[in-house]
MIMITI-154476 format. One record per residue (C-alpha): x, y, z; residue in three letters; chain. Coordinates in steps of 0.001 Angstrom, whole numbers, always signed. Layout:
MIMITI-154476
REC, east, north, up, resn, chain
REC, X, Y, Z, ALA, A $
...
end
This chain:
MIMITI-154476
REC, east, north, up, resn, chain
REC, +64880, +107053, +81555, MET, A $
REC, +67223, +110045, +82134, ALA, A $
REC, +64919, +111481, +84642, LEU, A $
REC, +65072, +108185, +86676, ILE, A $
REC, +68590, +107798, +86555, LEU, A $
REC, +69098, +111677, +87829, ILE, A $
REC, +66249, +111134, +90412, THR, A $
REC, +68230, +107920, +91847, VAL, A $
REC, +71373, +109574, +91718, ALA, A $
REC, +70166, +112603, +93612, LEU, A $
REC, +68544, +110506, +96273, THR, A $
REC, +71879, +108304, +96627, VAL, A $
REC, +73844, +111652, +96934, GLY, A $
REC, +71462, +113028, +99486, VAL, A $
REC, +71447, +109877, +101731, ILE, A $
REC, +75121, +109338, +101286, LEU, A $
REC, +75431, +113240, +102525, LEU, A $
REC, +73170, +112659, +105514, CYS, A $
REC, +75138, +109530, +106567, TYR, A $
REC, +78472, +111417, +106200, LEU, A $
REC, +77412, +114312, +108334, SER, A $
REC, +76147, +111900, +110820, LEU, A $
REC, +79237, +110006, +110683, TYR, A $
REC, +81332, +112935, +111174, LEU, A $
REC, +79618, +114591, +113688, SER, A $
REC, +79597, +111578, +115846, SER, A $
REC, +83571, +111176, +116220, ARG, A $
REC, +86084, +113862, +116529, ALA, A $
REC, +87705, +114832, +113324, ARG, A $
REC, +91213, +113117, +112955, ARG, A $
REC, +93917, +114708, +110853, LYS, A $
REC, +95190, +112581, +108500, LEU, A $
REC, +98867, +112111, +107913, SER, A $
REC, +100755, +111880, +104526, ARG, A $
REC, +101146, +108243, +104991, GLN, A $
REC, +97586, +107593, +105775, GLN, A $
REC, +96629, +109505, +102516, VAL, A $
REC, +99150, +107504, +100867, LEU, A $
REC, +97538, +104372, +101939, GLY, A $
REC, +93971, +105422, +101028, LEU, A $
REC, +95029, +106341, +97354, ILE, A $
REC, +96808, +103131, +97055, LYS, A $
REC, +93551, +101436, +98529, ALA, A $
REC, +91222, +103047, +96179, LYS, A $
REC, +93248, +102144, +93214, VAL, A $
REC, +93409, +98322, +94215, ASN, A $
REC, +89261, +98532, +94957, GLY, A $
REC, +89760, +97881, +98543, ARG, A $
REC, +89045, +101429, +100199, VAL, A $
REC, +86626, +102015, +102848, ASP, A $
REC, +83997, +104134, +100631, THR, A $
REC, +82933, +106514, +103668, LEU, A $
REC, +86556, +107403, +104502, LEU, A $
REC, +87374, +108038, +100505, TRP, A $
REC, +84478, +110112, +100382, VAL, A $
REC, +85035, +112285, +103718, THR, A $
REC, +88760, +112542, +102502, TYR, A $
REC, +87556, +114160, +98963, LEU, A $
REC, +84863, +116262, +100858, SER, A $
REC, +86566, +117864, +103608, VAL, A $
REC, +89205, +120514, +102945, PRO, A $
REC, +92526, +120066, +104695, VAL, A $
REC, +93745, +123236, +106194, ASP, A $
REC, +96915, +121588, +108048, TYR, A $
REC, +98965, +120574, +105019, ASP, A $
REC, +98908, +122062, +101591, PRO, A $
REC, +100433, +118907, +99895, TRP, A $
REC, +97585, +116824, +101567, ILE, A $
REC, +95041, +119293, +100160, GLU, A $
REC, +96653, +119556, +96715, GLU, A $
REC, +96402, +115720, +96419, ALA, A $
REC, +93052, +115954, +97763, ARG, A $
REC, +91926, +118050, +95082, VAL, A $
REC, +93604, +116242, +92444, ALA, A $
REC, +91834, +112901, +93608, CYS, A $
REC, +88460, +114617, +93701, ARG, A $
REC, +88812, +115495, +90219, GLU, A $
REC, +89751, +112148, +89146, VAL, A $
REC, +86977, +110785, +91109, GLN, A $
REC, +84605, +113407, +89736, ASN, A $
REC, +85678, +112345, +86012, GLN, A $
REC, +85206, +108770, +86696, ALA, A $
REC, +81581, +109212, +88025, ASP, A $
REC, +80732, +110936, +85030, LEU, A $
REC, +82249, +108214, +82966, ALA, A $
REC, +80468, +105530, +85101, ALA, A $
REC, +77701, +103341, +83383, GLN, A $
REC, +75535, +103440, +86450, SER, A $
REC, +75419, +105454, +89839, PRO, A $
REC, +76449, +102449, +91471, ASP, A $
REC, +79537, +101767, +89639, GLU, A $
REC, +82686, +101939, +91819, GLU, A $
REC, +85500, +100852, +89657, SER, A $
REC, +87833, +103097, +88076, LEU, A $
REC, +89099, +103117, +84748, SER, A $
REC, +92792, +102590, +83790, ASP, A $
REC, +93358, +106131, +83079, ASP, A $
REC, +91864, +107029, +86674, ALA, A $
REC, +93819, +104626, +88386, LYS, A $
REC, +97014, +105587, +86602, VAL, A $
REC, +96423, +109220, +87494, ARG, A $
REC, +95673, +108661, +91247, LEU, A $
REC, +99121, +106202, +91327, MET, A $
REC, +100862, +109749, +89780, GLN, A $
REC, +99096, +111695, +92529, ILE, A $
REC, +100411, +108876, +95016, HIS, A $
REC, +103878, +108927, +93824, ASP, A $
REC, +104203, +112673, +93772, GLU, A $
REC, +102971, +112963, +97459, LEU, A $
REC, +105263, +109861, +98295, ALA, A $
REC, +108292, +111980, +96874, LYS, A $
REC, +107304, +115061, +98948, ARG, A $
REC, +106890, +112912, +102117, ALA, A $
REC, +110417, +111538, +101496, GLU, A $
REC, +111919, +115042, +100895, LEU, A $
REC, +110591, +116160, +104584, ILE, A $
REC, +111923, +112972, +106389, CYS, A $
end
């Protein structure tokens, strides 16, 4: 049973990576602003996020804004923990703890954005 789950998870992962690489190669990479990242995190907490955009944000390092990069790494850690705790590989809902942590990351980034403006 575990072997089947691992095989399915790896297959889905490979397909997702192939799709992601095709998606990224077909359009110019845009730099996300802090406001866009705030909206992305909020959408993830509310369950209304574009999965491809979320995975792209978590996967591609941000070299133009250290605060966005710090938030990206923190969000990736939360997502990795949520993936490990998921009952099935296709489960996309977050636990309450993960939602709280993402909102903390959101609020920290929002405070930093307000200090700059």
